[in-house]
C-alpha positions in Angstrom: 0.0 0.0 0.0 1.0 3.6 -0.5 0.2 5.9 2.4 2.4 6.7 5.4 -0.7 6.4 7.6 -1.5 2.9 6.4 -2.4 0.8 9.5 -0.8 -2.5 8.4 2.8 -3.6 8.1 3.1 -5.2 4.7 6.7 -6.2 5.3 5.9 -8.3 8.4 5.0 -12.0 8.5 1.4 -11.0 9.2 1.6 -8.6 6.2 2.9 -11.5 4.0 0.0 -13.6 5.1 -2.4 -10.7 4.4 -1.1 -10.4 0.8 -1.5 -14.1 0.2 -5.0 -14.2 1.5 -6.0 -11.1 -0.6 -4.6 -12.8 -3.7 -6.6 -16.0 -2.9 -9.8 -14.0 -2.5 -9.6 -11.3 -5.2 -7.2 -12.4 -8.0 -9.9 -14.3 -9.9 -12.2 -11.3 -10.1 -9.3 -8.9 -10.9 -8.0 -11.1 -13.7 -11.6 -11.4 -15.0 -11.7 -7.6 -15.3 -8.2 -7.4 -16.9 -8.6 -10.2 -19.5 -11.2 -8.6 -21.7 -9.0 -5.6 -22.2 -6.8 -7.7 -24.5 -3.5 -6.9 -23.0 -0.8 -7.1 -25.7 2.8 -8.1 -25.9 5.0 -5.0 -25.4 2.6 -3.0 -23.2 3.9 -0.8 -20.5 1.9 -1.3 -17.2 1.9 0.2 -13.7 0.6 -1.6 -10.7 0.1 0.9 -7.8 0.1 -0.6 -4.3 1.3 -3.9 -5.7 1.4 -5.7 -2.3 2.5 -9.3 -2.8 2.9 -8.8 -6.6 0.4 -11.4 -7.8 -1.3 -9.0 -10.2 2.1 -7.6 -11.4 3.3 -11.2 -12.1 0.2 -11.9 -14.1 0.6 -8.8 -16.1 4.2 -9.6 -16.8 3.1 -12.9 -18.3 0.6 -11.0 -20.6 3.0 -8.4 -21.9 5.9 -10.8 -22.5 9.6 -10.0 -22.6 9.1 -6.9 -24.7 6.7 -5.4 -22.2 7.3 -3.7 -18.8 5.5 -3.9 -15.5 6.4 -1.4 -12.8 5.2 -2.6 -9.4 5.2 0.2 -6.9 4.5 0.1 -3.2 5.6 1.9 -0.1 7.1 -1.3 1.2 8.4 -3.8 -1.4 9.4 -6.5 1.0 6.8 -8.9 -0.5 7.6 -8.0 -4.1 10.2 -10.2 -5.7 11.8 -9.3 -9.0 11.2 -11.5 -12.0 11.6 -11.0 -15.7 9.3 -8.2 -16.8 8.5 -7.0 -13.2 10.4 -4.0 -11.8 9.5 -3.5 -8.0 10.0 0.0 -6.9 9.5 1.6 -3.4 7.4 4.7 -3.9 4.6 6.7 -2.3 2.0 7.5 -4.9 1.1 10.6 -2.9 4.4 12.0 -4.4 3.0 11.6 -7.9 4.8 9.7 -10.8 8.1 11.4 -11.3 11.1 10.4 -13.4 11.1 6.8 -14.6 7.5 6.4 -13.2 6.0 9.0 -15.5 3.6 7.8 -18.1 2.4 7.1 -20.6 1.1 3.6 -19.7 -1.0 1.2 -21.7 -2.5 -0.1 -18.5 -2.6 1.1 -14.8 -4.0 -1.1 -12.1 -4.5 -0.4 -8.4 -6.3 -2.6 -5.9 -7.2 -1.8 -2.2 -5.0 1.3 -2.3 -7.0 4.4 -3.1 -9.5 3.6 -0.4 -6.6 4.2 2.1 -5.5 7.5 0.6 -7.1 10.8 1.7 -6.2 12.3 -1.8 -7.8 9.4 -3.6 -9.8 11.4 -6.1 -6.8 13.5 -7.0 -4.6 10.4 -7.4 -7.2 8.7 -9.6 -7.2 11.8 -11.9 -3.4 11.6 -12.0 -3.4 7.9 -13.0 -6.0 8.7 -15.7 -3.8 11.5 -17.0 -0.8 9.1 -17.1 -2.5 6.8 -19.6 -1.5 6.6 -23.2 -4.3 7.3 -25.7 -6.4 4.1 -25.6 -4.8 3.1 -22.3 -6.8 1.5 -19.5 -7.2 2.3 -15.8 -8.5 -0.5 -13.5 -9.4 0.3 -9.9 -10.6 -2.2 -7.3 -11.6 -1.5 -3.7 -14.0 -3.0 -1.1 -17.1 -1.6 0.5 -18.5 -1.7 4.0 -21.5 -3.9 3.0 -22.2 -5.8 6.2 -20.2 -9.1 6.4 -23.4 -10.8 7.7 -23.0 -13.9 9.8 -24.8 -16.9 8.2 -24.1 -19.7 10.6 -25.7 -20.3 13.9 -23.5 -18.7 16.6 -24.3 -17.6 20.2 -25.7 -14.2 20.8 -22.5 -13.3 22.7 -20.3 -14.4 19.7 -22.4 -12.5 17.3 -22.1 -9.3 19.4 -18.3 -9.7 19.5 -18.1 -10.2 15.8 -20.3 -7.2 15.0 -18.5 -4.9 17.5 -15.0 -5.7 16.2 -16.1 -5.3 12.6 -17.7 -2.0 13.5 -14.6 -0.7 15.3 -12.4 -1.9 12.5 -14.2 -0.3 9.6 -16.0 2.7 11.1 -13.6 3.8 13.9 -10.0 2.6 13.5 -10.0 2.5 9.7 -11.3 6.0 9.1 -8.8 7.4 11.7 -6.1 6.0 9.5 -7.5 7.4 6.3 -9.7 4.5 5.2 -12.9 5.3 3.3 -15.1 2.2 2.8 -17.6 4.2 0.9 -15.1 5.3 -1.8 -15.6 2.2 -4.0 -19.1 3.4 -4.9 -17.6 6.7 -6.3 -15.0 5.1 -8.6 -17.3 5.1 -11.6 -18.2 8.8 -11.1 -14.5 9.8 -10.8 -13.6 7.9 -14.0 -16.3 9.8 -15.8 -15.0 13.1 -14.4 -11.5 12.1 -15.5 -12.7 11.8 -19.1 -12.4 8.0 -19.3 -14.8 6.1 -21.6 -15.9 2.4 -22.0 -16.4 2.3 -18.3 -17.4 -1.0 -16.9 -17.6 -2.4 -13.4 -18.3 -5.5 -11.4 -19.2 -6.2 -7.8 -18.5 -9.6 -6.3 -18.4 -11.4 -2.9 -18.6 -14.9 -1.5 -19.1 -16.7 1.7 -16.2 -17.6 3.9 -15.8 -20.0 6.9 -13.4 -19.9 9.8 -10.0 -21.0 8.8 -10.4 -20.2 5.1 -8.3 -17.5 3.4 -11.1 -14.9 3.8 -11.4 -15.4 7.5 -7.6 -15.7 7.9 -7.4 -12.3 6.3 -9.7 -10.9 9.0 -7.4 -12.5 11.5 -4.2 -11.0 10.1 -5.8 -7.5 9.9 -7.1 -7.8 13.4 -3.7 -8.8 14.9 -2.0 -5.9 13.1 -4.6 -3.4 14.3 -4.8 -4.9 17.8 -3.5 -1.8 19.8 -5.6 0.6 17.7 -8.7 -1.5 18.4 -7.9 -1.5 22.2 -7.6 2.2 22.1 -10.9 2.4 20.3 -12.6 0.5 23.1 -12.3 -3.2 22.3 -11.3 -5.4 25.2 -8.6 -8.1 25.2 -11.3 -10.8 25.8 -13.3 -9.6 22.8 -10.3 -9.5 20.5 -9.2 -13.0 21.7 -12.7 -14.4 21.0 -12.8 -12.6 17.6 -9.5 -14.3 16.6 -10.8 -17.6 17.7 -14.0 -17.2 15.6 -11.8 -16.4 12.6 -10.4 -19.9 12.9 -13.6 -21.7 13.8 -15.0 -23.6 10.8 -18.5 -23.4 12.4 -18.5 -19.6 11.6 -19.7 -18.7 8.1 -20.1 -15.1 6.9 -20.2 -13.0 3.8 -16.8 -11.7 2.8 -16.2 -8.1 1.7 -18.0 -6.8 -1.4 -15.3 -6.1 -4.0 -16.0 -3.4 -6.6 -13.7 -3.3 -9.7 -14.1 -0.7 -12.4 -12.2 -0.2 -15.6 -12.1 2.8 -17.9 -10.3 3.8 -21.1 -8.6 7.0 -22.2 -10.0 8.1 -25.6 -7.6 7.6 -28.5 
C-alpha cells in the first residue's frame, strides 16, 4: 500500500499472510476484469500498491519479454523481482516522477486508493498518465455488512459485529480508510474523461480457517492496539480471533468493486 498512515505492516510476517489471503480471495475477479482488455505483448503497465505482486506477475506474463510492469508500493518486502516486473519503493502521494512518469498502456490499483485521503486527485493523476487508448483498472472493497450466516451464540455475534464496526468505522477511518469510496470510482472515472467504463461487484461466503477469515485474523492482529484504544477489550479480541479460525462460523466476505475505464484515443 502507498500511504504513510497505512495501518498495516506489509513487510511483516502478518503482512505477507495478508497479501497471500487477498490474492486468494480477489485475484480471480481482478483477472476477470483485466482479461477482456486484450493486453498485448510489449505493453507498459503500472501496478500501484502492488502488495505481494500477484497481479504484477500476471501482467508480466501477458506483456511478455518486450513489455514492462512497474510494481510500486511503499514497502516492497513482499515484491520479488522476476523477468518483466520491476519492483519500486514509492509513495503514490508524491506523484509519478522520473522513470515512473507515463504514458502507460494499463494502470491497475487494488485496495490502495481507499486508504489515501487524496484518492480522487490520485485517480485523476493515474488517468492522465495513460497513453491514448490506455486502460485504468481500480478495485476496492465496500462496507457492506459481512453478515453472519451460521448459527452462533448471541454473545459471539455481538463480539463479531462490535469488532467489525470498530475496524471499519472507527479505527480504519482514523487511518484514512474510506469504505464508501468504491461506490464513487465510476463517477470519478467519468470526471477524468475516461470512456468504455465497466464495473463488477462480487463477494462470496467464507468460513473460519479459510483465506477470507484468515485475512480478517491478520488484519485484526496488526490493528490490535488501535482496536484496544478504540474500546475493544482483550477478551473480545481473543474471541474474535478464535472465531476467525472456527469452521463453524460462516459469513459473507467483503463486497469487492472493480471498475475499468479507457482514455480516448
